[in-house]
Backbone as CSV, one residue per row, in Angstrom:
resi,resn,N_x,N_y,N_z,CA_x,CA_y,CA_z,C_x,C_y,C_z
1,MET,-43.601,-7.098,3.257,-44.072,-7.864,3.172,-43.094,-8.965,3.214
2,TYR,-41.829,-8.843,2.207,-41.278,-9.880,1.934,-40.055,-9.874,2.921
3,GLN,-39.776,-8.235,3.508,-38.919,-8.063,4.129,-38.217,-8.908,5.425
4,ILE,-38.846,-9.944,6.111,-38.558,-10.867,7.356,-38.359,-12.056,6.351
5,PRO,-38.864,-12.712,5.086,-38.015,-13.596,4.234,-36.656,-13.251,4.087
6,LEU,-36.661,-12.787,3.562,-35.412,-12.430,2.827,-34.483,-11.677,4.036
7,LYS,-34.790,-10.829,4.870,-33.642,-10.688,6.214,-33.061,-11.910,6.729
8,ARG,-33.746,-12.937,6.786,-33.255,-14.132,7.117,-32.856,-14.552,6.103
9,VAL,-32.703,-14.694,4.759,-31.823,-15.342,3.534,-30.785,-14.179,4.073
10,MET,-30.682,-12.990,4.400,-29.438,-12.360,4.209,-28.767,-12.566,5.398
11,ARG,-29.421,-13.191,6.465,-28.394,-13.262,7.726,-27.739,-15.077,7.296
12,TYR,-28.735,-15.730,6.812,-27.557,-17.288,6.482,-27.131,-17.250,5.545
13,ILE,-26.549,-16.240,4.441,-25.986,-16.060,3.246,-24.221,-15.539,4.179
14,GLU,-24.843,-14.068,5.325,-23.476,-14.109,6.364,-23.227,-15.468,6.549
15,ASP,-23.628,-15.933,7.209,-23.227,-17.424,7.821,-22.532,-18.043,6.776
16,HIS,-23.238,-18.368,5.538,-22.530,-19.428,5.447,-21.480,-19.188,3.489
17,LEU,-21.131,-17.889,4.265,-20.254,-17.451,2.641,-19.075,-17.965,2.613
18,SER,-18.446,-18.559,3.243,-17.547,-19.310,3.212,-17.884,-20.874,2.462
19,ASP,-18.666,-21.058,2.257,-19.636,-22.547,1.949,-20.481,-22.443,0.654
20,ASP,-19.728,-22.612,-0.309,-20.274,-22.900,-1.481,-21.564,-23.849,-1.681
21,THR,-21.675,-25.059,-0.776,-22.483,-25.865,-1.048,-23.525,-25.773,-0.597
22,SER,-23.837,-24.600,0.516,-25.033,-24.047,1.094,-25.836,-22.936,0.934
23,LEU,-24.953,-22.534,-0.595,-26.001,-21.222,-1.391,-26.799,-21.275,-1.867
24,SER,-26.741,-22.790,-2.402,-27.912,-22.310,-4.232,-28.874,-22.070,-3.542
25,ASN,-29.640,-21.985,-4.638,-31.086,-21.583,-5.295,-32.285,-22.052,-4.282
26,THR,-31.772,-23.081,-4.878,-33.028,-24.325,-3.362,-32.593,-24.209,-2.118
27,VAL,-31.553,-24.115,-1.236,-30.971,-24.212,0.043,-31.746,-22.825,0.227
28,LEU,-31.557,-21.652,-0.634,-31.595,-20.466,0.080,-33.661,-20.157,-0.032
29,ALA,-33.776,-21.018,-1.014,-35.625,-20.865,-0.990,-36.220,-21.602,-0.181
30,SER,-35.515,-22.001,0.298,-36.235,-23.317,1.606,-35.829,-22.662,3.195
31,VAL,-34.788,-21.420,3.052,-34.797,-20.517,3.674,-36.119,-19.481,3.923
32,ALA,-35.954,-19.156,2.575,-37.120,-18.076,2.559,-38.622,-18.784,2.922
33,GLY,-38.483,-19.893,2.688,-39.878,-20.423,2.745,-40.374,-20.544,1.671
34,TYR,-39.895,-20.598,0.174,-40.979,-19.625,-0.922,-40.137,-20.887,-1.917
35,SER,-41.359,-21.267,-3.068,-40.738,-22.145,-3.747,-39.443,-21.373,-4.726
36,LYS,-38.562,-22.236,-5.331,-37.051,-21.485,-5.908,-37.379,-20.517,-7.269
37,PHE,-38.661,-20.962,-7.853,-38.651,-20.433,-8.615,-39.534,-18.612,-7.888
38,HIS,-40.201,-18.029,-7.043,-40.680,-17.460,-6.192,-39.726,-16.786,-5.514
39,PHE,-38.539,-17.616,-5.009,-37.607,-16.553,-4.105,-36.303,-16.131,-5.250
40,GLN,-36.350,-16.449,-6.761,-35.649,-15.671,-7.350,-36.077,-14.857,-7.689
41,ARG,-37.656,-14.840,-8.084,-38.259,-13.358,-7.880,-37.801,-12.512,-7.331
42,ILE,-38.568,-12.168,-6.091,-38.640,-11.421,-4.954,-37.331,-11.032,-4.397
43,PHE,-35.981,-12.260,-5.071,-35.052,-11.192,-4.657,-34.140,-10.825,-5.579
44,TYR,-34.076,-10.536,-7.065,-33.734,-9.659,-7.907,-34.904,-8.371,-7.195
45,HIS,-36.288,-8.427,-7.525,-37.045,-7.180,-7.106,-35.893,-6.429,-6.732
46,THR,-36.120,-7.402,-5.423,-35.497,-6.285,-3.814,-34.095,-5.582,-4.074
47,VAL,-33.135,-6.810,-4.621,-31.792,-6.560,-4.576,-31.367,-6.012,-5.836
48,LYS,-31.951,-5.948,-6.985,-31.697,-5.519,-8.563,-30.059,-6.777,-7.833
49,LEU,-30.568,-7.522,-8.168,-29.452,-8.614,-8.566,-29.856,-9.936,-8.412
50,THR,-29.239,-11.051,-8.902,-29.554,-12.336,-8.936,-28.801,-12.932,-7.064
51,PRO,-29.121,-14.124,-6.881,-28.528,-14.355,-5.717,-27.231,-14.866,-5.774
52,ALA,-26.566,-15.361,-7.127,-25.550,-15.666,-7.241,-24.624,-14.596,-7.997
53,ASP,-25.137,-13.468,-8.334,-24.931,-11.891,-8.414,-24.001,-11.776,-7.109
54,TYR,-25.148,-11.355,-6.105,-25.419,-10.959,-4.581,-23.755,-11.317,-4.171
55,ILE,-24.188,-13.168,-3.794,-23.447,-13.493,-3.160,-21.631,-13.824,-3.936
56,ARG,-21.346,-13.548,-4.747,-20.412,-13.402,-5.573,-19.907,-11.884,-5.275
57,LYS,-20.174,-10.754,-5.241,-20.079,-9.386,-4.620,-19.945,-9.296,-3.279
58,ARG,-20.373,-10.308,-2.300,-19.916,-10.026,-0.751,-18.782,-10.627,-0.786
59,ARG,-18.278,-11.762,-1.732,-17.528,-12.429,-0.951,-16.160,-11.436,-2.054
60,ILE,-16.010,-11.111,-2.565,-15.298,-10.583,-3.078,-15.570,-9.522,-1.885
61,THR,-16.116,-8.853,-1.946,-15.602,-7.775,-0.771,-15.216,-7.916,0.576
62,GLU,-15.358,-9.219,1.275,-15.149,-9.286,2.761,-13.565,-9.192,2.415
63,ILE,-12.914,-10.587,0.656,-11.870,-10.417,0.453,-10.838,-9.498,0.532
64,VAL,-11.460,-8.215,-0.170,-10.955,-6.533,-0.050,-10.700,-6.641,1.119
65,LYS,-11.357,-6.817,2.353,-11.051,-6.374,3.839,-10.004,-6.861,4.212
66,HIS,-9.729,-8.016,3.821,-8.591,-8.892,4.124,-7.485,-8.591,3.377
67,MET,-7.380,-8.139,2.565,-6.349,-8.155,1.493,-5.249,-7.055,1.929
68,ASP,-5.861,-6.062,2.790,-4.558,-4.866,3.770,-3.519,-5.777,3.680
69,ASN,-3.677,-7.297,4.489,-2.451,-7.606,5.115,-2.031,-8.525,4.658
70,GLU,-0.442,-8.507,4.248,0.000,-8.242,3.440,0.712,-10.175,3.717
71,GLU,0.946,-10.561,5.080,0.864,-11.396,5.580,-0.103,-12.866,4.923
72,ILE,-1.303,-12.403,4.669,-1.886,-13.864,3.697,-1.722,-13.715,2.164
73,PHE,-1.907,-14.453,1.827,-1.944,-15.100,0.789,-3.500,-14.381,-0.181
74,ILE,-2.970,-13.942,-1.318,-4.931,-14.028,-1.784,-5.415,-15.576,-2.084
75,SER,-4.351,-15.907,-2.091,-4.769,-17.644,-3.015,-5.732,-18.291,-1.616
76,ASP,-5.219,-17.893,-0.364,-5.652,-18.204,1.058,-7.461,-17.746,1.358
77,LEU,-7.250,-16.692,0.468,-8.597,-15.038,0.831,-9.529,-16.265,0.023
78,ALA,-9.152,-16.782,-1.505,-9.731,-17.321,-2.220,-10.735,-18.302,-1.535
79,TYR,-10.093,-19.214,-1.415,-10.502,-20.515,-1.062,-11.790,-20.354,0.226
80,ARG,-11.156,-19.375,0.962,-11.200,-19.462,2.418,-12.958,-18.727,2.054
81,TYR,-13.174,-17.622,1.080,-14.415,-17.203,0.394,-14.765,-18.035,-0.507
82,GLY,-15.003,-19.442,-0.805,-15.797,-20.049,-1.509,-15.130,-20.474,-2.777
83,PHE,-13.813,-19.347,-3.028,-13.489,-19.647,-4.612,-13.027,-21.103,-4.665
84,ASN,-12.581,-21.974,-5.350,-12.336,-23.568,-5.589,-11.087,-22.705,-5.901
85,SER,-10.671,-21.944,-6.701,-9.253,-21.578,-7.519,-8.586,-20.233,-7.268
86,GLN,-7.474,-19.970,-6.855,-6.911,-18.521,-7.000,-7.579,-18.382,-8.343
87,GLU,-7.066,-18.379,-9.548,-7.674,-18.182,-11.119,-8.815,-17.514,-10.814
88,ASN,-9.709,-18.757,-10.702,-10.841,-18.061,-10.946,-11.765,-17.162,-9.881
89,PHE,-10.539,-16.442,-8.541,-11.320,-15.358,-8.202,-10.273,-14.429,-8.623
90,ILE,-9.427,-14.378,-9.353,-8.959,-13.236,-9.829,-9.687,-12.701,-11.127
91,ARG,-10.512,-14.058,-12.336,-11.143,-13.808,-12.955,-12.520,-12.894,-12.651
92,ALA,-12.986,-13.355,-11.378,-14.009,-12.749,-10.756,-14.308,-11.241,-10.765
93,PHE,-12.373,-11.022,-9.731,-12.011,-10.071,-9.179,-12.003,-8.743,-10.945
94,LYS,-11.470,-9.376,-11.380,-11.208,-8.691,-12.823,-11.980,-7.916,-13.762
95,ARG,-13.247,-9.318,-13.547,-14.806,-9.183,-14.191,-15.358,-7.747,-13.418
96,GLU,-15.266,-8.026,-12.332,-15.883,-6.840,-11.164,-15.672,-5.668,-11.554
97,HIS,-13.966,-5.309,-11.041,-13.363,-4.540,-10.504,-11.969,-3.259,-11.872
98,LYS,-11.779,-4.717,-12.951,-11.305,-3.968,-14.297,-9.810,-3.911,-13.543
99,ILE,-9.614,-3.853,-12.625,-7.577,-4.849,-11.697,-7.763,-5.760,-11.683
100,LEU,-6.502,-6.177,-11.636,-6.256,-7.235,-10.772,-6.094,-7.333,-9.310
101,PRO,-6.226,-7.731,-8.601,-6.428,-8.099,-7.364,-5.010,-7.462,-6.506
102,THR,-3.790,-7.681,-6.582,-2.514,-7.159,-7.167,-2.548,-6.085,-7.390
103,GLU,-3.035,-5.356,-8.396,-2.963,-3.763,-8.166,-3.747,-2.982,-7.000
104,CYS,-4.874,-3.709,-6.499,-5.908,-2.948,-5.251,-5.019,-3.113,-4.088
105,ARG,-4.244,-4.477,-4.479,-3.399,-4.413,-3.043,-2.136,-3.418,-2.981
106,THR,-1.840,-2.784,-4.148,-0.272,-2.414,-4.319,-0.730,-0.647,-4.236
107,VAL,-1.939,-0.157,-5.180,-2.436,0.946,-4.231,-3.603,1.164,-3.727
108,GLN,-4.192,0.597,-2.978,-5.159,0.095,-2.196,-6.395,1.221,-3.175
109,CYS,-6.828,0.869,-4.208,-8.300,1.660,-4.670,-9.545,1.832,-4.184
110,SER,-9.826,3.230,-3.732,-11.310,2.744,-3.394,-12.296,2.136,-3.870
111,LEU,-12.838,0.775,-3.834,-13.445,-0.145,-5.411,-14.616,-0.190,-4.406
112,ARG,-16.351,0.303,-5.457,-16.825,-0.044,-5.044,-17.399,-1.588,-4.197
113,LEU,-17.569,-1.643,-3.089,-17.778,-3.139,-2.563,-19.319,-3.077,-2.128
114,TRP,-19.930,-3.982,-2.040,-21.063,-4.737,-1.166,-21.769,-5.230,-0.229
115,GLU,-22.032,-4.228,1.052,-21.898,-4.423,1.571,-22.756,-5.175,2.123
116,PRO,-23.560,-6.100,3.471,-24.974,-7.114,3.352,-25.852,-5.839,3.263
117,PHE,-26.880,-6.494,2.767,-27.919,-5.791,2.001,-28.825,-4.666,2.857
118,ASP,-28.836,-3.343,2.412,-29.626,-2.804,3.816,-31.193,-2.513,2.629
119,PHE,-31.455,-2.902,4.218,-33.439,-2.788,3.857,-33.605,-0.968,3.668
120,GLN,-32.973,-0.627,4.739,-33.496,0.850,5.187,-32.827,1.944,3.608
121,ASN,-31.979,0.899,3.354,-31.626,2.027,1.896,-30.881,3.921,2.221
122,SER,-30.844,3.969,3.535,-29.984,5.245,4.179,-28.607,5.728,3.991
123,ILE,-28.626,6.851,2.972,-27.167,7.219,3.670,-27.008,8.455,4.586
124,PRO,-26.017,8.610,4.886,-25.477,9.650,5.982,-25.180,11.063,4.942
125,LEU,-26.140,12.188,4.844,-26.642,13.113,3.795,-25.621,13.930,3.730
126,PRO,-25.443,14.870,2.405,-23.901,15.749,2.257,-24.645,16.953,2.400
127,THR,-23.384,17.635,2.634,-23.422,19.661,2.694,-23.858,19.932,1.586
128,VAL,-24.607,21.009,0.980,-25.270,21.194,0.083,-24.509,22.638,-0.038
129,SER,-24.243,23.475,-1.232,-23.951,24.452,-1.287,-24.566,25.168,-3.039
130,ILE,-24.716,26.281,-3.546,-24.573,26.672,-4.163,-24.200,28.112,-4.731
131,ARG,-23.192,27.432,-5.708,-21.899,28.293,-5.873,-21.481,28.464,-7.331
132,HIS,-21.212,29.713,-7.951,-20.733,30.246,-9.253,-19.503,30.153,-9.184
133,MET,-19.350,28.964,-10.210,-17.637,28.790,-10.775,-17.204,29.407,-11.572
134,LYS,-16.191,29.569,-11.934,-15.808,30.323,-13.299,-15.181,28.955,-14.528
135,ALA,-15.024,29.548,-15.267,-14.579,28.678,-16.721,-13.335,27.930,-16.134
136,PHE,-12.952,26.834,-16.541,-11.417,26.429,-16.092,-11.867,24.901,-17.373
137,SER,-10.344,24.591,-17.555,-10.267,23.202,-18.633,-9.762,22.152,-18.055
138,LEU,-10.106,20.912,-17.481,-9.668,19.891,-17.559,-8.661,19.219,-18.845
139,VAL,-7.257,18.557,-18.173,-6.897,17.211,-18.930,-7.255,16.147,-18.683
140,THR,-7.937,15.125,-19.459,-8.452,14.157,-19.176,-7.751,12.638,-20.023
141,TYR,-8.131,11.999,-19.487,-8.396,10.555,-20.269,-9.795,10.109,-20.692
142,ALA,-10.109,9.865,-21.579,-11.727,8.938,-22.271,-11.439,7.249,-21.991
143,PHE,-12.503,7.430,-21.505,-13.215,5.763,-20.543,-14.417,5.171,-21.693
144,ASP,-14.445,4.366,-22.383,-15.086,3.373,-22.061,-16.884,2.628,-21.355
145,ASP,-15.739,2.377,-20.229,-16.627,1.442,-19.604,-17.941,3.057,-19.049
146,GLY,-18.968,2.060,-19.168,-19.799,3.151,-18.939,-19.786,3.091,-16.863
147,TYR,-19.124,2.305,-16.445,-19.337,2.696,-14.939,-18.515,2.794,-14.180
148,ALA,-18.791,4.213,-13.905,-17.611,4.964,-12.868,-16.200,4.422,-11.819
149,PRO,-17.313,3.903,-10.566,-15.760,2.843,-10.501,-14.806,2.567,-11.327
150,ASN,-15.379,1.794,-11.695,-14.097,0.644,-12.979,-13.690,2.040,-13.365
151,CYS,-13.696,2.902,-14.624,-12.950,3.857,-14.431,-11.770,4.754,-13.741
152,TRP,-12.721,4.627,-12.084,-11.129,5.116,-11.167,-9.975,4.141,-10.765
153,ASN,-10.665,2.894,-10.508,-10.003,1.958,-10.202,-8.877,1.630,-12.086
154,VAL,-8.783,1.658,-12.718,-7.975,1.688,-14.062,-7.136,3.044,-14.267
155,TYR,-7.866,3.740,-13.747,-7.300,5.451,-13.518,-5.565,5.568,-12.219
156,ASN,-6.382,5.659,-11.099,-5.640,4.815,-9.964,-4.193,4.124,-9.844
157,ALA,-5.058,2.867,-10.622,-4.058,1.763,-10.475,-2.944,1.900,-11.348
158,GLU,-2.446,2.671,-12.637,-1.943,3.136,-13.747,-1.140,4.417,-12.962
159,SER,-1.308,4.617,-11.792,-1.475,5.922,-11.590,-1.346,7.322,-12.665
160,ARG,-1.836,6.931,-13.124,-2.386,8.292,-14.382,-2.332,9.740,-13.775
161,SER,-2.712,9.780,-12.893,-3.516,11.363,-12.541,-1.676,12.010,-11.800
162,GLN,-0.996,11.523,-11.265,0.842,11.468,-11.290,1.717,11.426,-12.643
163,ARG,1.256,10.880,-13.973,1.402,10.982,-14.971,1.239,12.441,-15.703
164,LEU,-0.252,12.678,-15.363,-0.308,14.134,-16.176,0.238,15.395,-15.446
165,SER,0.647,14.959,-13.801,0.574,16.456,-12.937,2.587,16.556,-12.974
166,GLY,2.881,15.666,-13.547,4.819,15.196,-13.590,5.315,15.262,-12.496
167,GLY,4.206,13.982,-11.876,4.735,13.204,-10.246,4.174,14.242,-8.944
168,LYS,3.083,15.028,-9.134,2.722,15.833,-8.101,1.364,15.551,-7.386
169,ILE,0.831,15.610,-5.978,-0.219,15.014,-5.717,-0.969,15.897,-6.187
170,VAL,-2.550,15.952,-7.053,-2.943,17.076,-7.404,-4.468,16.579,-7.280
171,ALA,-5.573,17.118,-6.785,-6.985,16.453,-6.695,-7.028,15.907,-8.712
172,ASP,-7.898,14.961,-8.257,-8.663,14.578,-9.696,-10.405,14.907,-9.802
173,TYR,-10.544,14.786,-11.183,-11.772,15.116,-11.433,-12.420,14.268,-11.859
174,GLY,-13.410,13.404,-12.557,-14.316,13.267,-12.986,-15.639,13.966,-13.345
175,ALA,-15.120,13.479,-14.741,-16.652,14.531,-15.580,-17.268,13.610,-16.387
176,MET,-18.659,14.263,-16.345,-19.369,13.313,-17.288,-20.578,14.038,-17.827
177,ARG,-20.934,14.006,-19.715,-22.232,14.226,-20.288,-22.847,13.343,-20.650
178,TRP,-24.240,13.119,-21.042,-25.198,12.488,-21.495,-25.007,12.868,-23.026
179,ASN,-24.353,11.688,-23.618,-23.963,11.458,-25.033,-25.555,11.254,-25.945
180,TYR,-26.229,12.256,-26.442,-27.242,12.268,-27.015,-27.207,11.243,-28.552
181,ASP,-25.876,11.280,-29.274,-26.064,11.017,-30.719,-25.731,9.670,-30.213
182,LYS,-24.750,9.278,-29.212,-25.186,7.778,-29.149,-25.387,7.025,-28.368
183,ASN,-26.442,8.152,-27.334,-27.028,7.423,-26.317,-26.731,6.538,-25.665
184,LYS,-25.221,7.581,-24.916,-24.360,6.721,-23.963,-24.084,7.972,-22.774
185,LEU,-23.014,7.564,-21.870,-22.791,8.693,-20.463,-21.184,8.862,-21.393
186,ASP,-20.756,10.175,-21.304,-19.469,10.376,-22.226,-18.829,10.197,-20.660
187,TYR,-17.381,9.817,-20.189,-17.345,9.888,-18.935,-16.188,10.149,-18.845
188,TYR,-15.113,11.265,-18.703,-13.725,11.164,-18.380,-12.808,11.449,-17.320
189,ILE,-12.016,11.120,-17.112,-10.678,11.636,-15.308,-9.668,12.538,-15.808
190,GLY,-9.325,12.989,-14.847,-8.052,14.037,-15.402,-7.940,14.699,-14.398
191,ILE,-7.202,16.141,-14.347,-6.844,17.054,-13.175,-7.086,17.984,-14.347
192,ASP,-7.100,19.439,-13.421,-7.544,20.651,-14.110,-5.768,20.881,-14.878
193,SER,-5.961,22.318,-15.940,-5.252,21.710,-16.906,-3.783,23.017,-15.866
194,ARG,-4.161,23.552,-15.189,-3.119,24.116,-14.788,-1.922,23.641,-14.168
195,TYR,-2.195,22.085,-13.870,-1.042,21.357,-13.370,-0.556,20.301,-13.950
196,ALA,-1.543,20.646,-15.307,-0.754,19.289,-16.462,0.682,19.574,-17.302
197,HIS,1.919,18.796,-16.123,3.028,19.163,-16.526,4.021,17.646,-16.986
198,GLY,2.903,17.008,-17.441,4.073,16.030,-17.314,3.261,15.655,-18.876
199,ASP,2.946,13.518,-17.999,3.103,13.689,-20.298,1.577,13.127,-20.498
200,MET,0.736,13.585,-21.508,-0.236,14.434,-21.959,-0.440,13.068,-23.446
201,ALA,0.090,12.489,-23.699,-0.001,11.736,-24.779,-1.378,10.804,-24.187
202,GLY,-2.496,10.822,-25.397,-3.615,9.878,-25.662,-4.666,10.841,-24.468
203,THR,-4.284,12.492,-23.932,-5.525,12.931,-23.030,-6.630,13.344,-24.252
204,VAL,-7.541,13.845,-23.769,-8.360,15.186,-24.537,-8.673,16.472,-23.230
205,THR,-8.557,17.448,-23.851,-9.207,18.529,-22.812,-10.316,18.829,-22.961
206,LEU,-10.966,19.324,-21.975,-12.305,19.536,-21.551,-12.939,20.911,-20.848
207,ASN,-13.554,21.330,-21.670,-13.197,23.371,-21.267,-15.007,22.776,-20.668
208,VAL,-14.883,23.627,-19.256,-16.057,23.638,-18.182,-16.520,25.164,-18.189
209,ALA,-17.713,25.191,-19.144,-18.138,26.687,-19.348,-18.483,27.152,-17.515
210,GLY,-18.004,26.606,-16.745,-18.492,27.729,-15.550,-19.859,28.337,-15.743
211,GLY,-20.203,28.443,-14.361,-21.902,29.660,-14.046,-22.661,28.848,-12.903
212,TRP,-23.397,28.771,-12.670,-24.199,28.179,-11.247,-23.718,26.877,-11.307
213,TYR,-23.481,25.999,-9.783,-23.588,24.863,-9.956,-24.166,24.629,-8.157
214,ALA,-24.963,23.641,-8.075,-25.316,23.064,-6.671,-23.727,22.170,-6.500
215,VAL,-23.577,22.110,-5.531,-21.976,21.586,-5.100,-22.429,21.173,-3.486
216,PHE,-22.010,19.362,-3.671,-22.260,18.485,-2.295,-21.139,17.932,-1.865
217,GLN,-20.938,18.157,-1.082,-19.410,17.011,-0.236,-19.984,15.918,0.635
218,THR,-20.179,15.058,0.146,-20.098,13.759,0.637,-19.627,13.065,1.788
219,ALA,-20.952,13.001,2.644,-20.386,11.950,4.488,-19.430,11.553,4.382
220,PRO,-18.219,12.015,5.447,-17.242,11.292,5.736,-17.352,10.037,5.596
221,ALA,-16.392,9.039,4.991,-16.851,7.416,4.783,-15.100,7.264,4.787
222,ASP,-15.045,5.234,5.345,-13.277,5.166,4.680,-13.414,4.231,3.679
223,GLN,-11.979,3.430,3.523,-12.263,3.098,2.349,-12.972,2.117,1.856
224,TYR,-13.754,1.456,2.877,-14.605,0.486,2.347,-16.168,0.605,1.791
225,THR,-16.493,1.180,2.594,-17.477,2.763,2.284,-17.845,3.602,1.601
226,PHE,-16.529,4.512,0.976,-16.519,5.478,0.070,-17.334,5.192,-0.984
227,VAL,-16.984,4.384,-2.397,-17.545,4.973,-3.243,-19.155,4.132,-3.464
228,ASP,-19.534,3.637,-2.464,-21.324,3.304,-2.082,-21.605,4.196,-1.425
229,THR,-21.296,5.295,-0.479,-21.623,6.529,-0.295,-21.841,7.414,-1.585
230,VAL,-20.739,7.516,-2.071,-20.783,8.248,-3.574,-21.762,7.893,-4.137
231,ARG,-22.184,6.758,-4.353,-23.346,6.375,-4.903,-24.268,6.607,-4.584
232,ARG,-24.753,6.624,-3.659,-26.150,6.835,-3.094,-26.332,8.325,-2.542
233,THR,-24.977,8.855,-2.689,-25.247,10.163,-3.056,-25.639,10.593,-4.221
234,TRP,-25.193,10.122,-5.510,-25.672,10.911,-6.700,-26.839,10.500,-6.839
235,ASP,-27.474,9.355,-6.088,-29.279,8.700,-6.503,-29.952,9.560,-5.730
236,TRP,-29.604,10.082,-4.463,-30.171,11.238,-3.484,-30.124,12.575,-4.425
237,ILE,-28.688,12.935,-5.190,-28.797,13.715,-5.524,-30.446,14.166,-6.669
238,GLY,-29.968,12.934,-8.056,-31.431,12.803,-8.617,-32.272,12.939,-8.179
239,LYS,-33.056,11.839,-7.685,-34.041,11.399,-6.951,-35.027,12.454,-6.274
240,ARG,-34.392,13.239,-5.063,-34.540,13.872,-4.303,-34.256,15.546,-4.113
241,TRP,-32.729,15.584,-4.363,-32.385,17.234,-4.052,-33.118,17.936,-5.424
242,LEU,-32.540,17.219,-6.639,-32.796,18.166,-7.683,-34.675,18.672,-7.411
243,PRO,-35.600,17.886,-7.465,-36.517,17.767,-7.715,-37.551,18.573,-6.488
244,GLU,-37.075,18.489,-5.048,-37.716,19.142,-3.986,-37.397,20.255,-3.852
245,ASN,-36.164,20.722,-4.395,-35.664,22.003,-4.246,-36.049,23.269,-5.840
246,GLY,-36.142,22.881,-6.796,-36.753,23.740,-8.217,-35.895,23.429,-8.742
247,TYR,-34.687,22.638,-8.848,-33.812,23.296,-9.386,-33.731,21.943,-11.245
248,ARG,-32.936,22.365,-12.048,-32.738,21.361,-13.278,-31.441,21.305,-13.481
249,ARG,-30.970,19.797,-13.969,-29.679,19.969,-14.694,-29.180,20.932,-15.935
250,ARG,-28.479,21.504,-15.704,-28.045,22.548,-16.999,-27.086,21.696,-18.245
251,ASP,-26.980,21.840,-18.882,-26.188,20.985,-20.387,-25.193,21.468,-20.318
252,ASP,-23.835,20.764,-19.020,-22.827,21.266,-19.133,-22.119,20.058,-18.618
253,TRP,-21.049,19.686,-17.956,-19.895,18.674,-17.673,-20.583,18.764,-16.318
254,GLU,-20.532,17.523,-15.866,-21.114,17.301,-13.868,-19.950,16.631,-13.568
255,LEU,-19.631,17.231,-12.457,-18.418,17.059,-11.917,-17.789,15.809,-11.185
256,GLU,-16.961,15.442,-11.093,-16.699,14.879,-8.906,-15.300,15.226,-9.163
257,CYS,-14.908,15.344,-7.986,-13.789,15.996,-7.822,-13.133,15.168,-6.234
258,TYR,-11.635,14.276,-6.033,-11.606,13.988,-5.524,-9.787,13.782,-5.169
259,THR,-9.483,12.791,-4.163,-8.056,12.920,-4.433,-7.967,11.443,-4.025
260,GLU,-7.022,10.954,-4.751,-7.269,9.071,-4.101,-5.869,8.815,-3.051
261,SER,-4.861,9.715,-3.577,-3.979,9.545,-2.379,-4.338,9.947,-1.244
262,GLY,-5.405,11.254,-1.199,-5.183,11.956,0.120,-5.781,11.119,1.280
263,LYS,-7.003,9.901,1.065,-6.934,9.321,1.758,-8.478,9.508,2.760
264,THR,-8.822,11.032,2.137,-9.944,11.395,2.970,-11.251,10.302,2.832
265,TYR,-11.719,10.002,1.902,-12.765,9.128,1.752,-14.068,9.966,1.823
266,SER,-13.685,11.510,0.923,-14.817,12.160,0.363,-14.697,13.242,-0.451
267,GLU,-16.173,12.786,-1.550,-15.543,13.925,-2.632,-16.741,14.856,-2.851
268,THR,-16.133,16.507,-3.804,-17.240,16.623,-3.911,-17.712,16.570,-5.723
269,ILE,-19.458,16.731,-5.232,-20.354,16.948,-6.913,-20.926,18.236,-7.020
270,CYS,-20.601,18.284,-8.523,-20.739,19.799,-8.767,-21.403,19.538,-9.749
271,ILE,-23.044,20.328,-9.800,-23.983,19.896,-10.280,-24.618,21.392,-11.486
272,PRO,-24.047,21.420,-12.544,-24.501,23.316,-13.401,-26.112,22.730,-13.410
273,ILE,-26.736,23.837,-12.463,-28.359,23.947,-12.152,-28.908,25.372,-12.832
274,ALA,-30.189,25.373,-12.979,-30.935,26.615,-13.676,-32.006,26.391,-12.800
275,LYS,-32.818,27.167,-12.233,-33.739,26.647,-11.919,-34.906,26.423,-12.787
276,GLU,-35.693,25.957,-11.951,-36.888,24.980,-13.090,-37.687,26.345,-13.453
277,SER,-37.874,27.425,-12.667,-38.679,28.095,-13.619,-38.208,29.192,-14.621
278,ASP,-36.522,29.357,-14.082,-36.262,29.660,-15.682,-35.840,28.591,-17.091
279,MET,-36.124,27.781,-16.823,-35.522,26.673,-17.897,-37.334,26.687,-18.813
280,PRO,-36.621,27.121,-19.898,-37.730,27.097,-21.695,-38.793,25.772,-21.479
């Protein structure tokens, strides 16, 4: 019912990303053909963001795509996409990704970017296998930020992987588990303890019990779509794959593994599982 007016609004936003005066809620509501109140309500219901948040994320995304070109000043990119000062852009970028634009340009982090809204919400499906994994341990850093992509941004920008490994390129693991006492997700990032020969100050060792896991290899992506592909894959696992295949999560560490410096833009997700019929 609302798709045609909202698609019209999305096209309008893309055509005017660099023109701040054309993207007020009043103007966008007029493009949709709704009152401002009704427009804001259906936009948030559909996109799960306010129009202002969506526009800011789209602008930052387009700036990131041009940041590889070191001949273009970041300040020029900020002005081009509607930020009235470099300082305002830096604050918005740091709030969005927890690192500075200069750090992103140097390390070329795989950021959580926002492409134009996809009304179909489709993703290329991952490959899936069931494997029995042996117990092993990880040397990790604990992160308080509840949003995993921002944890990875800090980890990669500070070269923590090579700090742990003593300079070698090794696979990195994100390990997560729901903390029922604190009602929050505990999230850690680090490397297999067998390869931890560097500076381990401030780290936490996690023991992964092993057992049966559902292993998902995300579909190939590029630097700009990788993190969103991972996010959508996690969503598909929880909402579709697990219930449709008769499995439930076991209470153990859930893992995601990839090598940032490898630039392959595919991740392995490991979910500890048991058959629904075997659960108490």
